[in-house]
N, C-alpha and C positions, 0 to 999 in steps of 0.2 A: 238511677236512684239518687234521691236528694240526700246529701250528707256533707258533713265537714270532717276533715281528717287532720289530726295534729301530727307533727313531726318535729325532730330536732332535740328531743330529750337525750339524756345520757348520764354518764358518771363524770363528775368534775370535782376538782379539789376546791376547798374553801378559798374564796377570793377569785375564782375563775368565772368564766362567762359562758353562756349558751344563748342561742337564738332559736326560739320556738316559732313554728309556722302553723297557721290554720288555713287550710285550703278548702274551698267549697267545690262540690261537683254537683251538676244537675240544676244549679240555680246561680243567679248573680248575686254576689255578696254585697254589691254596691248599696243596696237598699236596706241592708241590715245593720243594726247595732251589733257589735261583737264584744264578747267578754271572755276573759281568761279566769278560770277558777282552779283551785288546787285542793287536793285532799291528802293529808298526811296519814300514816297508819294510826288507826284508833281515834281519828279526829273527824269532825264533820267537814264537808266541803265548804270552802270559803272563797269569796270573791277576791281576785288579785288586781285586775285592771279591766277597764272597758273603754271602748271608743265608739263615738257616734258614727252614723252612716257617712257623714261628710268628712269625718276625721277632725272636726273642729272642736269637739268636746272630748276630753280625756279624764279618766278617773283612776286613781291608784289607792290601794289600801295602804294604811300607814306603814306597815312593816316593810313595804317595798319601795316607798317613795324615795326618789333620788338614786335608786339602783336599777329599776326596771323602766323600760320605755316601750309603749305600745304604738304601733303604726300600721298603716294599711296601704296596700298597693292594689287599687281596684283593677288596674290593667292586668294584674296577675291573679285577680280573684283570691287574694291572700291577705291575711292579717298576721303581723309578727309581734312577738314579745321578746325584746332584747333584755337579757338578764345579766347584769354585771355585779361584781362584788358578792358573789353567791355565798350563802351561809348554810351550815348544816340544817338549820331550821327551815330552809327553803325546800328541803326534800319532800317529795310527794308526787302524786300523779296530777298532771296538769291537763285540764280540759278546756276545750274551746266551745263557746255557745254563740250561735247566731240567732238573733231574734228580730222578728218583724210582726208585731201584733200577735195573731194566733199562730204564726209560723215560728217554731222553736226547734232548733237543731243542736244536738250535742254530739261531740265526737267520742271516740273510745278512750282517749287520753294518751299521754306520753309520759313516761317515767323520768323524773329528774332526781338524781341522787348526788348530794354534795357531801363529800368526805371531809372530815376535820384534820 
Protein backbone atom coordinates (compact mmCIF):
# COMPACT_ATOMS: atom_id res chain seq x y z
CA UNK A 1 0.00 0.00 0.00
CA UNK A 2 1.31 3.41 -0.97
CA UNK A 3 1.11 5.77 1.97
CA UNK A 4 2.83 8.29 4.17
CA UNK A 5 2.65 8.06 7.93
CA UNK A 6 3.27 10.86 10.39
CA UNK A 7 4.63 10.36 13.88
CA UNK A 8 6.21 12.34 16.69
CA UNK A 9 3.29 14.41 17.86
CA UNK A 10 2.39 14.82 21.50
CA UNK A 11 1.75 17.17 24.36
CA UNK A 12 4.42 19.74 25.16
CA UNK A 13 4.63 22.90 27.20
CA UNK A 14 4.99 26.29 25.61
CA UNK A 15 8.63 26.82 24.62
CA UNK A 16 9.23 23.12 24.16
CA UNK A 17 10.23 21.13 21.10
CA UNK A 18 8.98 18.22 19.06
CA UNK A 19 10.25 16.50 15.95
CA UNK A 20 7.70 15.15 13.53
CA UNK A 21 8.52 12.42 11.04
CA UNK A 22 6.87 11.62 7.73
CA UNK A 23 7.75 8.17 6.48
CA UNK A 24 6.75 6.70 3.14
CA UNK A 25 5.92 3.11 2.48
CA UNK A 26 5.41 1.45 -0.85
CA UNK A 27 7.24 4.16 -2.77
CA UNK A 28 10.47 6.14 -2.75
CA UNK A 29 10.13 9.57 -1.28
CA UNK A 30 13.27 10.80 -3.09
CA UNK A 31 11.31 11.97 -6.12
CA UNK A 32 8.62 13.79 -4.22
CA UNK A 33 8.26 17.29 -2.88
CA UNK A 34 6.98 17.00 0.67
CA UNK A 35 4.95 19.45 2.67
CA UNK A 36 3.73 19.76 6.22
CA UNK A 37 0.29 21.17 6.88
CA UNK A 38 -1.67 21.69 10.06
CA UNK A 39 -5.26 22.13 11.05
CA UNK A 40 -6.35 23.71 14.30
CA UNK A 41 -9.82 23.06 15.72
CA UNK A 42 -12.39 25.10 13.84
CA UNK A 43 -9.87 26.36 11.29
CA UNK A 44 -8.92 25.44 7.78
CA UNK A 45 -5.86 23.39 6.98
CA UNK A 46 -2.83 25.60 6.35
CA UNK A 47 0.59 25.05 4.91
CA UNK A 48 3.47 25.06 7.37
CA UNK A 49 6.59 24.11 5.44
CA UNK A 50 7.71 22.25 2.36
CA UNK A 51 10.90 20.86 0.89
CA UNK A 52 11.82 20.11 -2.70
CA UNK A 53 12.79 16.61 -3.75
CA UNK A 54 16.47 17.53 -3.71
CA UNK A 55 16.18 19.33 -0.42
CA UNK A 56 17.61 22.44 -1.99
CA UNK A 57 14.48 24.55 -1.74
CA UNK A 58 12.68 25.13 1.52
CA UNK A 59 9.59 27.14 2.36
CA UNK A 60 8.17 28.19 5.71
CA UNK A 61 4.96 29.93 6.59
CA UNK A 62 5.52 33.24 8.35
CA UNK A 63 4.20 32.09 11.75
CA UNK A 64 6.86 29.35 11.99
CA UNK A 65 9.87 31.01 10.41
CA UNK A 66 12.90 30.85 12.66
CA UNK A 67 11.32 28.17 14.86
CA UNK A 68 10.65 25.20 12.55
CA UNK A 69 13.12 23.39 10.35
CA UNK A 70 12.23 20.93 7.63
CA UNK A 71 14.72 18.35 6.41
CA UNK A 72 14.81 15.05 4.62
CA UNK A 73 16.81 11.87 4.86
CA UNK A 74 16.27 10.02 1.61
CA UNK A 75 18.25 7.04 2.87
CA UNK A 76 15.56 6.60 5.53
CA UNK A 77 12.71 7.56 3.19
CA UNK A 78 11.68 10.16 5.75
CA UNK A 79 11.06 13.89 6.02
CA UNK A 80 11.31 15.64 9.37
CA UNK A 81 9.87 18.78 10.88
CA UNK A 82 11.83 20.02 13.86
CA UNK A 83 9.64 22.35 15.88
CA UNK A 84 11.26 24.55 18.52
CA UNK A 85 9.94 27.33 20.74
CA UNK A 86 6.45 25.93 20.40
CA UNK A 87 3.50 28.16 21.15
CA UNK A 88 -0.10 27.31 22.06
CA UNK A 89 -1.16 28.57 18.63
CA UNK A 90 0.90 25.77 17.07
CA UNK A 91 -1.64 23.28 18.42
CA UNK A 92 -3.36 21.19 15.79
CA UNK A 93 -3.21 18.06 13.71
CA UNK A 94 -0.12 18.00 11.52
CA UNK A 95 -0.31 16.32 8.15
CA UNK A 96 2.34 15.26 5.71
CA UNK A 97 1.82 15.44 1.95
CA UNK A 98 4.02 13.91 -0.72
CA UNK A 99 3.47 15.16 -4.24
CA UNK A 100 4.83 14.26 -7.65
CA UNK A 101 2.66 15.48 -10.50
CA UNK A 102 -0.56 13.49 -10.32
CA UNK A 103 0.67 11.35 -7.44
CA UNK A 104 -0.47 12.90 -4.20
CA UNK A 105 -0.39 11.21 -0.81
CA UNK A 106 -1.70 12.43 2.53
CA UNK A 107 -1.12 10.87 5.91
CA UNK A 108 -3.66 10.51 8.70
CA UNK A 109 -2.04 13.22 10.78
CA UNK A 110 -0.40 13.46 14.17
CA UNK A 111 -1.73 15.59 17.02
CA UNK A 112 0.43 18.35 18.46
CA UNK A 113 -0.80 20.05 21.61
CA UNK A 114 1.08 22.94 23.18
CA UNK A 115 0.00 23.94 26.66
CA UNK A 116 0.48 27.44 28.00
